[in-house]
C-alpha positions as a Markdown table, in Angstrom:
| # | Residue | x | y | z |
|---|---|---|---|---|
| 1 | Unk | 26.0 | -0.4 | 26.7 |
| 2 | Unk | 24.9 | 2.7 | 28.7 |
| 3 | Unk | 22.1 | 5.0 | 27.7 |
| 4 | Unk | 24.6 | 7.7 | 26.9 |
| 5 | Unk | 26.4 | 5.3 | 24.4 |
| 6 | Unk | 23.0 | 4.5 | 22.9 |
| 7 | Unk | 22.1 | 8.2 | 22.4 |
| 8 | Unk | 25.5 | 8.8 | 20.7 |
| 9 | Unk | 24.6 | 6.2 | 18.1 |
| 10 | Unk | 21.5 | 8.2 | 16.9 |
| 11 | Unk | 22.4 | 10.3 | 13.9 |
| 12 | Unk | 22.2 | 14.0 | 14.6 |
| 13 | Unk | 23.6 | 17.2 | 13.2 |
| 14 | Unk | 26.4 | 16.8 | 15.8 |
| 15 | Unk | 27.7 | 13.4 | 14.6 |
| 16 | Unk | 26.7 | 13.4 | 10.9 |
| 17 | Unk | 30.3 | 13.3 | 9.8 |
| 18 | Unk | 31.0 | 10.3 | 12.0 |
| 19 | Unk | 27.9 | 8.6 | 10.6 |
| 20 | Unk | 29.0 | 9.3 | 7.0 |
| 21 | Unk | 32.4 | 7.7 | 7.7 |
| 22 | Unk | 30.7 | 4.7 | 9.2 |
| 23 | Unk | 28.5 | 4.3 | 6.1 |
| 24 | Unk | 31.5 | 4.6 | 3.8 |
| 25 | Unk | 33.2 | 1.8 | 5.7 |
| 26 | Unk | 30.1 | -0.3 | 5.5 |
| 27 | Unk | 30.0 | 0.2 | 1.8 |
| 28 | Unk | 33.4 | -1.5 | 1.5 |
| 29 | Unk | 32.3 | -4.6 | 3.4 |
| 30 | Unk | 31.8 | -7.6 | 1.1 |
| 31 | Unk | 28.3 | -9.0 | 0.8 |
| 32 | Unk | 24.9 | -7.5 | 0.3 |
| 33 | Unk | 24.9 | -3.7 | -0.1 |
| 34 | Unk | 22.4 | -1.6 | 1.8 |
| 35 | Unk | 19.4 | -0.7 | -0.3 |
| 36 | Unk | 18.3 | 2.5 | 1.5 |
| 37 | Unk | 19.9 | 5.9 | 1.7 |
| 38 | Unk | 19.1 | 8.4 | 4.4 |
| 39 | Unk | 19.0 | 11.9 | 2.9 |
| 40 | Unk | 18.8 | 13.8 | 6.2 |
| 41 | Unk | 20.1 | 12.0 | 9.2 |
| 42 | Unk | 19.0 | 14.6 | 11.9 |
| 43 | Unk | 15.4 | 14.8 | 10.6 |
| 44 | Unk | 15.2 | 11.0 | 10.1 |
| 45 | Unk | 16.4 | 10.5 | 13.7 |
| 46 | Unk | 13.9 | 13.1 | 15.0 |
| 47 | Unk | 11.1 | 11.5 | 13.1 |
| 48 | Unk | 12.0 | 8.1 | 14.6 |
| 49 | Unk | 12.1 | 9.5 | 18.1 |
| 50 | Unk | 8.8 | 11.2 | 17.8 |
| 51 | Unk | 7.0 | 8.3 | 16.2 |
| 52 | Unk | 8.6 | 5.5 | 18.2 |
| 53 | Unk | 5.5 | 5.1 | 20.5 |
| 54 | Unk | 2.9 | 5.4 | 17.8 |
| 55 | Unk | 0.8 | 2.3 | 17.3 |
| 56 | Unk | 1.0 | 1.2 | 13.7 |
| 57 | Unk | -0.6 | 0.8 | 11.3 |
| 58 | Unk | -1.7 | 4.4 | 11.2 |
| 59 | Unk | -3.0 | 6.7 | 8.5 |
| 60 | Unk | -1.7 | 10.2 | 7.8 |
| 61 | Unk | -4.3 | 11.9 | 10.0 |
| 62 | Unk | -3.4 | 9.8 | 13.0 |
| 63 | Unk | 0.3 | 10.4 | 12.4 |
| 64 | Unk | -0.1 | 14.2 | 12.2 |
| 65 | Unk | -2.3 | 14.2 | 15.4 |
| 66 | Unk | 0.3 | 12.1 | 17.2 |
| 67 | Unk | 3.1 | 14.5 | 16.3 |
| 68 | Unk | 1.0 | 17.6 | 17.1 |
| 69 | Unk | 0.3 | 16.1 | 20.6 |
| 70 | Unk | 3.8 | 15.0 | 21.2 |
| 71 | Unk | 5.7 | 16.5 | 24.1 |
| 72 | Unk | 9.0 | 15.7 | 22.4 |
| 73 | Unk | 11.0 | 18.8 | 21.3 |
| 74 | Unk | 11.5 | 17.1 | 17.9 |
| 75 | Unk | 7.8 | 17.3 | 17.3 |
| 76 | Unk | 7.9 | 20.8 | 15.9 |
| 77 | Unk | 10.7 | 19.9 | 13.6 |
| 78 | Unk | 9.0 | 16.9 | 12.0 |
| 79 | Unk | 5.4 | 18.2 | 11.9 |
| 80 | Unk | 5.9 | 19.9 | 8.4 |
| 81 | Unk | 7.4 | 16.6 | 7.2 |
| 82 | Unk | 4.4 | 14.4 | 8.2 |
| 83 | Unk | 1.9 | 17.0 | 7.0 |
| 84 | Unk | 3.3 | 16.5 | 3.4 |
| 85 | Unk | 3.1 | 12.7 | 3.3 |
| 86 | Unk | 0.4 | 11.0 | 1.2 |
| 87 | Unk | -3.0 | 10.0 | 2.5 |
| 88 | Unk | -2.7 | 6.3 | 3.2 |
| 89 | Unk | -2.0 | 3.7 | 5.8 |
| 90 | Unk | 1.6 | 3.4 | 7.1 |
| 91 | Unk | 2.8 | 0.2 | 8.6 |
| 92 | Unk | 5.9 | 1.6 | 10.4 |
| 93 | Unk | 8.2 | 4.5 | 10.9 |
| 94 | Unk | 10.3 | 3.4 | 7.9 |
| 95 | Unk | 7.3 | 3.9 | 5.6 |
| 96 | Unk | 6.7 | 7.3 | 7.0 |
| 97 | Unk | 10.3 | 8.3 | 6.5 |
| 98 | Unk | 10.2 | 7.1 | 2.9 |
| 99 | Unk | 7.0 | 9.1 | 2.3 |
| 100 | Unk | 8.6 | 12.2 | 3.8 |
| 101 | Unk | 11.5 | 11.6 | 1.4 |
| 102 | Unk | 14.0 | 11.2 | 4.2 |
| 103 | Unk | 14.9 | 7.7 | 3.0 |
| 104 | Unk | 15.4 | 6.6 | -0.6 |
């Protein structure tokens, strides 16, 4: 798989409808149902991109500093999200996304 194909699989505002169709198809597959729902695909993807190189576990202050120092364009978009998370230790990006209410 090329890098271009990989990028197209990341949910953004440009492919949100395609992502929703894929999720609906997955809901009809027999077996265990997914137990997480992403409430904002573009912001969840942006958060993942910005935090992918952060060493976890990390507390809120470390996460906010990491985002503030990020050179990624998504940094400005996700900074308000991480500033609102609770003061605690986070083990991974998924926990941060849940705390930011991007994943339920």
